[in-house]
PQR file with spaces between the fields and no chain letter, atoms N, CA, C, O and H, PARSE charges and radii, in Angstrom:
ATOM       1  N    MET     1       0.868   -1.202   -0.165 -0.4000 1.5000
ATOM       2  CA   MET     1      -0.118   -0.250   -0.268 -0.0000 2.0000
ATOM       3  C    MET     1       0.468    1.344   -0.312  0.5500 1.7000
ATOM       4  O    MET     1       1.451    1.315    0.429 -0.5500 1.4000
ATOM       5  N    ALA     2       0.339    2.481   -0.751 -0.4000 1.5000
ATOM       6  CA   ALA     2       1.134    3.166   -0.383 -0.0000 2.0000
ATOM       7  C    ALA     2       1.237    4.109    0.089  0.5500 1.7000
ATOM       8  O    ALA     2       0.158    4.611    0.403 -0.5500 1.4000
ATOM       9  H    ALA     2      -0.460    2.505   -1.352  0.4000 1.0000
ATOM      10  N    ASP     3       2.056    4.643    0.315 -0.4000 1.5000
ATOM      11  CA   ASP     3       1.310    6.191    1.370 -0.0000 2.0000
ATOM      12  C    ASP     3       2.030    7.180    1.252  0.5500 1.7000
ATOM      13  O    ASP     3       3.247    7.360    1.263 -0.5500 1.4000
ATOM      14  H    ASP     3       2.932    4.235    0.060  0.4000 1.0000
ATOM      15  N    ILE     4       0.659    8.169    1.071 -0.4000 1.5000
ATOM      16  CA   ILE     4       0.211    9.360    0.778 -0.0000 2.0000
ATOM      17  C    ILE     4       0.198   10.131    1.862  0.5500 1.7000
ATOM      18  O    ILE     4      -0.250    9.915    2.987 -0.5500 1.4000
ATOM      19  H    ILE     4      -0.330    8.023    1.062  0.4000 1.0000
ATOM      20  N    LYS     5       1.017   11.535    1.164 -0.4000 1.5000
ATOM      21  CA   LYS     5       0.868   12.319    2.460 -0.0000 2.0000
ATOM      22  C    LYS     5       0.199   13.497    1.589  0.5500 1.7000
ATOM      23  O    LYS     5       0.351   13.999    0.475 -0.5500 1.4000
ATOM      24  H    LYS     5       1.381   11.711    0.249  0.4000 1.0000
ATOM      25  N    MET     6      -0.624   13.656    2.714 -0.4000 1.5000
ATOM      26  CA   MET     6      -2.203   15.359    2.613 -0.0000 2.0000
ATOM      27  C    MET     6      -0.830   16.728    2.329  0.5500 1.7000
ATOM      28  O    MET     6       0.394   16.755    2.208 -0.5500 1.4000
ATOM      29  H    MET     6      -0.747   13.247    3.618  0.4000 1.0000
ATOM      30  N    LYS     7      -1.613   17.397    2.330 -0.4000 1.5000
ATOM      31  CA   LYS     7      -1.132   19.029    2.809 -0.0000 2.0000
ATOM      32  C    LYS     7      -1.917   19.022    3.232  0.5500 1.7000
ATOM      33  O    LYS     7      -2.885   18.376    2.830 -0.5500 1.4000
ATOM      34  H    LYS     7      -2.608   17.375    2.428  0.4000 1.0000
ATOM      35  N    LYS     8      -1.908   19.693    4.199 -0.4000 1.5000
ATOM      36  CA   LYS     8      -3.209   20.525    4.111 -0.0000 2.0000
ATOM      37  C    LYS     8      -3.737   21.913    3.921  0.5500 1.7000
ATOM      38  O    LYS     8      -3.218   23.029    3.957 -0.5500 1.4000
ATOM      39  H    LYS     8      -1.122   20.218    4.525  0.4000 1.0000
ATOM      40  N    LEU     9      -4.867   21.495    3.721 -0.4000 1.5000
ATOM      41  CA   LEU     9      -5.879   23.130    2.290 -0.0000 2.0000
ATOM      42  C    LEU     9      -5.712   24.498    3.877  0.5500 1.7000
ATOM      43  O    LEU     9      -5.807   24.521    5.105 -0.5500 1.4000
ATOM      44  H    LEU     9      -5.289   20.588    3.692  0.4000 1.0000
ATOM      45  N    LYS    10      -5.486   25.205    2.978 -0.4000 1.5000
ATOM      46  CA   LYS    10      -5.932   26.457    3.364 -0.0000 2.0000
ATOM      47  C    LYS    10      -6.985   26.891    3.381  0.5500 1.7000
ATOM      48  O    LYS    10      -7.579   25.817    3.284 -0.5500 1.4000
ATOM      49  H    LYS    10      -5.409   25.186    1.981  0.4000 1.0000
ATOM      50  N    THR    11      -7.887   27.736    3.433 -0.4000 1.5000
ATOM      51  CA   THR    11      -9.189   28.428    4.167 -0.0000 2.0000
ATOM      52  C    THR    11      -8.688   29.508    4.554  0.5500 1.7000
ATOM      53  O    THR    11      -7.731   29.868    5.240 -0.5500 1.4000
ATOM      54  H    THR    11      -7.405   28.608    3.511  0.4000 1.0000
ATOM      55  N    LYS    12     -10.365   30.429    3.403 -0.4000 1.5000
ATOM      56  CA   LYS    12      -9.689   31.143    3.219 -0.0000 2.0000
ATOM      57  C    LYS    12     -10.943   32.012    4.192  0.5500 1.7000
ATOM      58  O    LYS    12     -11.504   31.413    5.109 -0.5500 1.4000
ATOM      59  H    LYS    12     -11.142   30.136    2.846  0.4000 1.0000
ATOM      60  N    LYS    13     -11.251   33.322    3.896 -0.4000 1.5000
ATOM      61  CA   LYS    13     -12.434   33.474    5.332 -0.0000 2.0000
ATOM      62  C    LYS    13     -12.994   34.067    4.436  0.5500 1.7000
ATOM      63  O    LYS    13     -12.154   34.603    3.713 -0.5500 1.4000
ATOM      64  H    LYS    13     -10.795   33.808    3.150  0.4000 1.0000
ATOM      65  N    TYR    14     -14.836   34.391    3.847 -0.4000 1.5000
ATOM      66  CA   TYR    14     -15.748   34.844    2.876 -0.0000 2.0000
ATOM      67  C    TYR    14     -16.362   34.972    3.442  0.5500 1.7000
ATOM      68  O    TYR    14     -16.591   34.318    4.460 -0.5500 1.4000
ATOM      69  H    TYR    14     -15.518   33.955    4.434  0.4000 1.0000
ATOM      70  N    ARG    15     -17.339   36.598    2.708 -0.4000 1.5000
ATOM      71  CA   ARG    15     -18.277   36.627    3.266 -0.0000 2.0000
ATOM      72  C    ARG    15     -19.000   37.109    2.634  0.5500 1.7000
ATOM      73  O    ARG    15     -18.640   38.218    2.240 -0.5500 1.4000
ATOM      74  H    ARG    15     -17.153   37.129    1.881  0.4000 1.0000
ATOM      75  N    CYS    16     -21.055   36.397    1.932 -0.4000 1.5000
ATOM      76  CA   CYS    16     -21.595   37.154    1.257 -0.0000 2.0000
ATOM      77  C    CYS    16     -21.828   38.637    1.198  0.5500 1.7000
ATOM      78  O    CYS    16     -21.398   39.510    1.952 -0.5500 1.4000
ATOM      79  H    CYS    16     -21.347   35.496    2.253  0.4000 1.0000
ATOM      80  N    LEU    17     -22.249   38.690    0.621 -0.4000 1.5000
ATOM      81  CA   LEU    17     -22.057   41.109    0.172 -0.0000 2.0000
ATOM      82  C    LEU    17     -24.205   40.161   -0.077  0.5500 1.7000
ATOM      83  O    LEU    17     -25.087   40.819    0.475 -0.5500 1.4000
ATOM      84  H    LEU    17     -22.598   37.981    0.008  0.4000 1.0000
ATOM      85  N    ASP    18     -24.488   39.381   -0.519 -0.4000 1.5000
ATOM      86  CA   ASP    18     -25.953   38.720   -0.782 -0.0000 2.0000
ATOM      87  C    ASP    18     -27.084   38.592    0.614  0.5500 1.7000
ATOM      88  O    ASP    18     -28.270   38.920    0.604 -0.5500 1.4000
ATOM      89  H    ASP    18     -23.772   38.846   -0.968  0.4000 1.0000
ATOM      90  N    CYS    19     -26.128   37.887    2.026 -0.4000 1.5000
ATOM      91  CA   CYS    19     -26.669   37.492    2.601 -0.0000 2.0000
ATOM      92  C    CYS    19     -26.273   37.643    3.570  0.5500 1.7000
ATOM      93  O    CYS    19     -26.904   37.170    4.515 -0.5500 1.4000
ATOM      94  H    CYS    19     -25.165   37.620    2.035  0.4000 1.0000
ATOM      95  N    GLY    20     -25.095   38.339    3.806 -0.4000 1.5000
ATOM      96  CA   GLY    20     -23.929   38.283    4.927 -0.0000 2.0000
ATOM      97  C    GLY    20     -23.923   37.723    5.771  0.5500 1.7000
ATOM      98  O    GLY    20     -24.101   38.208    6.888 -0.5500 1.4000
ATOM      99  H    GLY    20     -24.583   38.724    3.038  0.4000 1.0000
ATOM     100  N    ASN    21     -23.703   36.418    5.527 -0.4000 1.5000
ATOM     101  CA   ASN    21     -22.781   34.757    6.148 -0.0000 2.0000
ATOM     102  C    ASN    21     -21.624   35.060    5.763  0.5500 1.7000
ATOM     103  O    ASN    21     -21.020   35.565    4.817 -0.5500 1.4000
ATOM     104  H    ASN    21     -23.558   36.024    4.620  0.4000 1.0000
ATOM     105  N    GLU    22     -21.413   34.397    7.242 -0.4000 1.5000
ATOM     106  CA   GLU    22     -19.858   34.457    6.901 -0.0000 2.0000
ATOM     107  C    GLU    22     -18.852   33.299    7.192  0.5500 1.7000
ATOM     108  O    GLU    22     -18.716   32.927    8.357 -0.5500 1.4000
ATOM     109  H    GLU    22     -21.904   33.987    8.011  0.4000 1.0000
ATOM     110  N    PHE    23     -18.427   32.948    6.590 -0.4000 1.5000
ATOM     111  CA   PHE    23     -18.001   31.360    5.920 -0.0000 2.0000
ATOM     112  C    PHE    23     -16.518   31.087    5.341  0.5500 1.7000
ATOM     113  O    PHE    23     -16.015   32.022    4.718 -0.5500 1.4000
ATOM     114  H    PHE    23     -18.538   33.250    5.643  0.4000 1.0000
ATOM     115  N    LYS    24     -15.690   29.780    5.497 -0.4000 1.5000
ATOM     116  CA   LYS    24     -14.720   30.124    4.921 -0.0000 2.0000
ATOM     117  C    LYS    24     -14.754   28.327    3.670  0.5500 1.7000
ATOM     118  O    LYS    24     -15.221   27.194    3.788 -0.5500 1.4000
ATOM     119  H    LYS    24     -16.098   29.020    6.003  0.4000 1.0000
ATOM     120  N    GLY    25     -14.007   29.046    2.672 -0.4000 1.5000
ATOM     121  CA   GLY    25     -13.936   28.380    1.782 -0.0000 2.0000
ATOM     122  C    GLY    25     -12.401   28.058    0.802  0.5500 1.7000
ATOM     123  O    GLY    25     -11.396   28.770    0.785 -0.5500 1.4000
ATOM     124  H    GLY    25     -13.628   29.967    2.575  0.4000 1.0000
ATOM     125  N    ILE    26     -12.580   27.068    0.221 -0.4000 1.5000
ATOM     126  CA   ILE    26     -11.431   27.022   -0.735 -0.0000 2.0000
ATOM     127  C    ILE    26     -11.279   26.619   -2.490  0.5500 1.7000
ATOM     128  O    ILE    26     -11.387   25.518   -3.029 -0.5500 1.4000
ATOM     129  H    ILE    26     -13.396   26.491    0.235  0.4000 1.0000
ATOM     130  N    GLY    27     -11.054   27.670   -2.964 -0.4000 1.5000
ATOM     131  CA   GLY    27     -10.948   27.779   -4.528 -0.0000 2.0000
ATOM     132  C    GLY    27     -11.351   28.903   -4.947  0.5500 1.7000
ATOM     133  O    GLY    27     -11.570   29.884   -4.238 -0.5500 1.4000
ATOM     134  H    GLY    27     -10.967   28.565   -2.527  0.4000 1.0000
ATOM     135  N    LYS    28     -11.562   28.778   -6.981 -0.4000 1.5000
ATOM     136  CA   LYS    28     -11.255   30.528   -6.963 -0.0000 2.0000
ATOM     137  C    LYS    28     -12.682   30.438   -6.718  0.5500 1.7000
ATOM     138  O    LYS    28     -13.021   30.604   -5.546 -0.5500 1.4000
ATOM     139  H    LYS    28     -11.383   27.981   -7.558  0.4000 1.0000
ATOM     140  N    ARG    29     -13.544   30.222   -7.530 -0.4000 1.5000
ATOM     141  CA   ARG    29     -14.912   30.230   -7.473 -0.0000 2.0000
ATOM     142  C    ARG    29     -15.502   30.004   -6.327  0.5500 1.7000
ATOM     143  O    ARG    29     -15.793   28.865   -5.961 -0.5500 1.4000
ATOM     144  H    ARG    29     -13.269   30.088   -8.482  0.4000 1.0000
ATOM     145  N    VAL    30     -15.783   31.250   -5.518 -0.4000 1.5000
ATOM     146  CA   VAL    30     -16.139   30.875   -4.189 -0.0000 2.0000
ATOM     147  C    VAL    30     -17.498   31.368   -3.526  0.5500 1.7000
ATOM     148  O    VAL    30     -17.592   32.526   -3.120 -0.5500 1.4000
ATOM     149  H    VAL    30     -15.548   32.175   -5.816  0.4000 1.0000
ATOM     150  N    VAL    31     -19.009   30.066   -3.381 -0.4000 1.5000
ATOM     151  CA   VAL    31     -20.138   29.712   -3.304 -0.0000 2.0000
ATOM     152  C    VAL    31     -21.040   30.034   -2.289  0.5500 1.7000
ATOM     153  O    VAL    31     -21.884   29.159   -2.097 -0.5500 1.4000
ATOM     154  H    VAL    31     -18.933   29.125   -3.710  0.4000 1.0000
ATOM     155  N    CYS    32     -21.137   31.253   -1.419 -0.4000 1.5000
ATOM     156  CA   CYS    32     -22.320   30.877   -0.101 -0.0000 2.0000
ATOM     157  C    CYS    32     -23.732   29.403   -0.253  0.5500 1.7000
ATOM     158  O    CYS    32     -24.711   29.117   -0.943 -0.5500 1.4000
ATOM     159  H    CYS    32     -20.451   31.964   -1.575  0.4000 1.0000
ATOM     160  N    PRO    33     -22.800   28.780    1.118 -0.5600 1.5000
ATOM     161  CA   PRO    33     -23.517   27.730    1.402  0.2800 2.0000
ATOM     162  C    PRO    33     -24.822   28.163    1.850  0.5500 1.7000
ATOM     163  O    PRO    33     -25.667   27.338    2.195 -0.5500 1.4000
ATOM     164  N    SER    34     -25.064   29.565    1.868 -0.4000 1.5000
ATOM     165  CA   SER    34     -26.177   29.380    2.808 -0.0000 2.0000
ATOM     166  C    SER    34     -27.310   29.790    1.627  0.5500 1.7000
ATOM     167  O    SER    34     -28.528   29.619    1.634 -0.5500 1.4000
ATOM     168  H    SER    34     -24.378   30.235    1.587  0.4000 1.0000
ATOM     169  N    CYS    35     -26.556   30.313    0.753 -0.4000 1.5000
ATOM     170  CA   CYS    35     -27.820   31.241   -0.751 -0.0000 2.0000
ATOM     171  C    CYS    35     -27.281   30.757   -1.989  0.5500 1.7000
ATOM     172  O    CYS    35     -27.849   30.885   -3.074 -0.5500 1.4000
ATOM     173  H    CYS    35     -25.566   30.453    0.748  0.4000 1.0000
ATOM     174  N    GLN    36     -26.222   30.221   -1.813 -0.4000 1.5000
ATOM     175  CA   GLN    36     -25.269   29.646   -3.580 -0.0000 2.0000
ATOM     176  C    GLN    36     -25.507   30.656   -4.280  0.5500 1.7000
ATOM     177  O    GLN    36     -26.144   30.594   -5.331 -0.5500 1.4000
ATOM     178  H    GLN    36     -25.761   30.116   -0.932  0.4000 1.0000
ATOM     179  N    SER    37     -24.809   32.212   -3.570 -0.4000 1.5000
ATOM     180  CA   SER    37     -24.527   33.047   -4.118 -0.0000 2.0000
ATOM     181  C    SER    37     -23.096   33.054   -4.955  0.5500 1.7000
ATOM     182  O    SER    37     -21.956   32.772   -4.587 -0.5500 1.4000
ATOM     183  H    SER    37     -24.292   32.263   -2.716  0.4000 1.0000
ATOM     184  N    ASP    38     -23.485   33.377   -5.896 -0.4000 1.5000
ATOM     185  CA   ASP    38     -20.823   34.167   -5.458 -0.0000 2.0000
ATOM     186  C    ASP    38     -20.776   35.378   -6.193  0.5500 1.7000
ATOM     187  O    ASP    38     -20.285   35.743   -7.261 -0.5500 1.4000
ATOM     188  H    ASP    38     -24.411   33.606   -6.195  0.4000 1.0000
ATOM     189  N    ASN    39     -21.595   35.999   -5.070 -0.4000 1.5000
ATOM     190  CA   ASN    39     -20.883   37.120   -5.087 -0.0000 2.0000
ATOM     191  C    ASN    39     -20.844   37.293   -3.539  0.5500 1.7000
ATOM     192  O    ASN    39     -21.763   37.537   -2.756 -0.5500 1.4000
ATOM     193  H    ASN    39     -21.994   35.702   -4.202  0.4000 1.0000
ATOM     194  N    VAL    40     -18.872   37.001   -3.220 -0.4000 1.5000
ATOM     195  CA   VAL    40     -18.778   37.162   -1.642 -0.0000 2.0000
ATOM     196  C    VAL    40     -17.428   37.437   -2.449  0.5500 1.7000
ATOM     197  O    VAL    40     -17.116   36.986   -3.551 -0.5500 1.4000
ATOM     198  H    VAL    40     -18.126   36.804   -3.856  0.4000 1.0000
ATOM     199  N    GLU    41     -16.435   38.625   -1.295 -0.4000 1.5000
ATOM     200  CA   GLU    41     -15.311   38.589   -1.266 -0.0000 2.0000
ATOM     201  C    GLU    41     -14.913   38.574   -0.376  0.5500 1.7000
ATOM     202  O    GLU    41     -15.621   38.618    0.631 -0.5500 1.4000
ATOM     203  H    GLU    41     -16.689   38.991   -0.400  0.4000 1.0000
ATOM     204  N    GLU    42     -13.285   38.488   -0.317 -0.4000 1.5000
ATOM     205  CA   GLU    42     -12.538   37.525    1.369 -0.0000 2.0000
ATOM     206  C    GLU    42     -12.551   38.454    2.394  0.5500 1.7000
ATOM     207  O    GLU    42     -12.626   39.632    2.045 -0.5500 1.4000
ATOM     208  H    GLU    42     -12.710   38.452   -1.135  0.4000 1.0000
ATOM     209  N    SER    43     -12.490   38.174    3.714 -0.4000 1.5000
ATOM     210  CA   SER    43     -12.864   39.310    4.785 -0.0000 2.0000
ATOM     211  C    SER    43     -11.097   38.998    5.040  0.5500 1.7000
ATOM     212  O    SER    43     -10.226   38.307    4.510 -0.5500 1.4000
ATOM     213  H    SER    43     -12.429   37.217    3.997  0.4000 1.0000
ATOM     214  N    SER    44     -11.249   40.332    6.617 -0.4000 1.5000
ATOM     215  CA   SER    44     -10.192   38.986    7.770 -0.0000 2.0000
ATOM     216  C    SER    44     -10.341   39.078    8.690  0.5500 1.7000
ATOM     217  O    SER    44      -9.768   38.333    9.485 -0.5500 1.4000
ATOM     218  H    SER    44     -11.956   40.893    7.047  0.4000 1.0000
């Protein structure tokens, strides 16, 4: 059996500009899990 090492994925914090939900996400196209909007911004 091969020994596979997984790197820890770094999530970023986002805020939905439509519903105000704050969440963590990964990837180029982040979608709000509450309202499925892609109108999100990275938050600090």
